C-alpha positions as CSV (number, residue, x, y, z in Angstrom):
1,X,51.6,66.3,2.3
2,X,53.1,64.1,4.9
3,X,55.1,65.6,7.6
4,X,58.0,63.7,8.9
5,X,59.3,63.7,12.4
6,X,59.8,67.2,13.9
7,X,57.3,68.8,11.4
8,X,59.6,68.7,8.4
9,X,58.7,67.5,4.9
10,X,59.9,64.0,4.0
11,X,63.2,63.3,2.3
12,X,63.0,60.5,-0.1
13,X,65.8,58.2,-1.2
14,X,66.0,57.2,-4.9
15,X,67.2,53.7,-6.0
16,X,70.4,55.3,-7.2
17,X,71.3,56.2,-3.6
18,X,70.6,59.9,-3.9
19,X,68.4,61.9,-1.6
20,X,65.6,64.1,-2.9
21,X,64.3,67.0,-0.8
22,X,60.8,68.0,-1.7
23,X,60.3,71.5,-2.9
24,X,59.2,73.8,-0.1
25,X,60.9,71.7,2.4
26,X,62.7,73.1,5.4
27,X,65.6,70.8,4.8
28,X,68.3,71.4,2.2
29,X,71.2,69.5,0.7
30,X,74.8,70.4,1.5
31,X,75.2,72.0,-1.9
32,X,72.2,74.2,-1.4
33,X,73.4,75.2,2.1
34,X,76.8,76.2,0.6
35,X,75.1,78.2,-2.2
36,X,73.0,80.0,0.3
37,X,76.0,81.0,2.4
38,X,77.9,82.2,-0.6
39,X,75.0,84.3,-1.8
40,X,74.7,85.9,1.6
41,X,78.4,86.7,1.7
42,X,78.2,88.3,-1.8
43,X,75.2,90.4,-0.7
44,X,76.9,91.5,2.5
45,X,80.1,92.5,0.7
46,X,78.0,94.5,-1.9
47,X,76.1,96.3,0.9
48,X,79.3,97.2,2.7
49,X,80.8,98.5,-0.6
50,X,77.8,100.7,-1.2
51,X,77.8,102.0,2.4
52,X,81.5,102.9,2.1
53,X,80.8,105.1,-1.0
54,X,80.7,108.9,-0.3
55,X,77.3,110.6,-0.4
56,X,76.2,114.0,-1.7
57,X,76.1,115.2,1.9
58,X,79.6,114.0,2.7
59,X,81.0,115.7,-0.4
60,X,79.0,118.9,0.2
61,X,80.3,119.1,3.7
62,X,83.9,118.5,2.6
63,X,83.7,121.1,-0.1
64,X,81.6,123.5,2.0
65,X,79.0,123.9,-0.8
66,X,75.3,123.1,-0.9
67,X,74.1,119.6,-1.8
68,X,72.3,121.0,-4.8
69,X,75.6,122.2,-6.3
70,X,77.2,118.8,-5.7
71,X,74.2,117.1,-7.4
72,X,74.5,119.4,-10.5
73,X,78.3,118.6,-10.7
74,X,77.6,114.9,-10.3
75,X,75.1,115.1,-13.2
76,X,77.7,116.7,-15.4
77,X,80.3,114.1,-14.5
78,X,77.8,111.2,-15.2
79,X,76.8,112.8,-18.6
80,X,80.5,113.0,-19.6
81,X,81.1,109.4,-18.6
82,X,78.1,108.3,-20.6
83,X,79.3,110.2,-23.6
84,X,82.8,108.7,-23.3
85,X,81.4,105.2,-23.1
86,X,79.5,105.6,-26.4
87,X,82.4,107.2,-28.2
88,X,84.7,104.7,-30.0
89,X,88.3,105.0,-29.0
90,X,90.8,106.0,-31.8
91,X,93.1,103.3,-33.1
92,X,96.5,103.5,-31.4
93,X,99.4,104.7,-33.5
94,X,101.3,101.4,-33.3
95,X,98.2,99.5,-34.6
96,X,97.9,102.0,-37.5
97,X,101.5,101.7,-38.3
98,X,101.4,97.9,-38.4
99,X,98.3,98.0,-40.7
100,X,100.1,100.4,-43.0
101,X,103.1,98.1,-43.1
102,X,101.0,95.1,-43.8
103,X,99.2,96.9,-46.7
104,X,102.6,98.0,-48.1
105,X,103.9,94.5,-47.9
106,X,100.8,93.1,-49.6
107,X,101.1,95.6,-52.4
108,X,104.8,94.9,-52.8
109,X,104.1,91.1,-53.0
110,X,101.5,91.7,-55.8
111,X,103.9,93.8,-57.8
112,X,106.7,91.3,-57.5
113,X,104.3,88.4,-58.4
114,X,103.2,90.3,-61.5
115,X,106.9,91.0,-62.4
116,X,107.8,87.3,-62.0
117,X,104.8,86.2,-64.1
118,X,105.5,88.6,-66.9
119,X,109.2,87.6,-67.0
120,X,108.2,83.9,-67.0
121,X,105.8,84.4,-69.9
122,X,108.2,86.4,-72.0
123,X,111.0,83.9,-71.4
124,X,108.8,81.0,-72.5
125,X,107.6,82.8,-75.6
126,X,111.1,83.8,-76.7
127,X,112.7,80.5,-75.8
128,X,110.3,78.4,-78.0
129,X,112.3,77.2,-81.0
130,X,111.3,78.6,-84.4
131,X,109.8,75.9,-86.6
132,X,112.3,75.2,-89.3
133,X,111.9,72.5,-91.8
134,X,114.5,72.5,-94.5
135,X,113.2,73.1,-97.9
136,X,109.4,73.3,-97.2
137,X,107.8,75.3,-100.0
138,X,104.5,77.0,-99.4
139,X,102.4,79.0,-101.8
140,X,102.0,82.7,-101.2
141,X,98.9,84.5,-102.1
142,X,99.1,86.1,-105.6
143,X,100.2,89.7,-105.5
144,X,98.6,92.0,-108.1
145,X,101.2,92.5,-110.8
146,X,101.6,94.9,-113.6
147,X,102.2,92.2,-116.2
148,X,99.3,90.1,-117.2
149,X,101.1,86.8,-117.8
150,X,103.3,86.8,-114.6
151,X,103.1,83.8,-112.3
152,X,102.9,83.9,-108.5
153,X,106.2,83.4,-106.7
154,X,106.7,80.7,-104.1
155,X,108.2,81.2,-100.7
156,X,111.0,79.0,-99.4
157,X,112.2,78.9,-95.8
158,X,115.9,78.5,-95.5
159,X,117.0,76.3,-92.6
160,X,118.4,78.2,-89.7
161,X,117.0,81.5,-90.9
162,X,113.7,83.1,-90.2
163,X,113.7,85.0,-93.5
164,X,111.5,84.1,-96.4
165,X,113.0,84.1,-99.8
166,X,110.7,84.5,-102.8
167,X,111.7,82.3,-105.6
168,X,110.0,82.4,-109.0
169,X,108.2,79.2,-110.0
170,X,110.3,76.6,-111.6
171,X,113.6,78.0,-110.2
172,X,115.5,76.7,-107.3
173,X,118.3,78.4,-105.4
C-alpha cells in the first residue's frame, strides 16, 4: 500500500468529484468525524447516567442495613417487575363500555334490517293484484260422488271476487 505524505494512506478522487478514503486509513470524511463525535457523546452520557445511579452500598448505608439484605430486597423488586411486564394489562372500563355499545348498536342494526326486510316482503306479496279474468272457466278434478251418472262441476271465477263458484256443466249463472 502506498503511503502518502506524512505517512497517511492515500485519498483517491473519483471522476464524480467525490473523495474515497481507503479502509484502514488514518484520514476520515467530515461525516465520519461527526459520527465519531456523536457516538463518543452518547457513550459519555450513558456512563455518567450509570455512575449517578445508587449502588447497593449507598442504599445499605442510608438504610443502615447490611448489603446482603439490600441485595435480597432488590431481587424481590426485580422479580415483581419482571412478573408485571409479562402480565397483560386489563382493558380499561371506558374501552369495555365502548365495545359493549358498539356490539349493542350492531345487534340493533341487524334487528331493524330484518324487520324492514320482512315488512318489505309482506307488503310486496300482499300488494300484488289478484289475477282475475272475467269468465274464465277451468275444469276441477272430479270429486267422488254418490250418484253414478253425475257429471263433474266446473269452476267459474267471478270478476272482482276471489271466490270460486261451482256451476254444473251446461248451466251458466
